[in-house]
N, C-alpha and C positions, 0 to 999 in steps of 0.2 A: 833203956826202958821206954815205955810208951809216953810217960810224962816228959822225959827229956826230948823225945822226938817231937812232941807237940810244941815244946818251948822253942826248939830249933826251927820248926816250920813257921811259927809266929815271927821269930827273929828274921828269918829269910824273907817273909812277906813284907816286913817293915823295911828291910834293906832294899828290896825290889821297889817299893814305893818311893824311897829316898832317891834311888838311882833315877827313876822316872822323873821325879821333880827336878833333879839336877840337870838332866838332859833337856827338860823343858826350859829351865832357867838359862842354860847355855844357848839354846836356840834363840830365845828372846834377846839375849845380849848380842848375839851375832847379827840378828835382824836390826837392832838399834844401831849397832856400829856401822852397818851398811847404809842405813838411812842417813846417819851422821856424815859419813864419807861422801855420799851423793850430794848432800846439802852443801858441804864445804866446796865441792867441785863446782856446783852451781854458783856459789858466792864468788869464787875466784873468777869465773867467767864474767859475772855481772860487774865485778870490780874492774876487770880489764876493759869492759865495754864503756865504763864510766870514765876511765882514765884518758 
């Protein structure tokens, strides 16, 4: 029925929005992990220079 189709469309839009948010969150976490790894690498080099 038309009503069911409208409900399904709305649910689909909500799920699309959720997927987009999760993709954005994942990208942010990956960026933070990269920055963290780069910082650790710099700290290791600095520690070796001080030793």
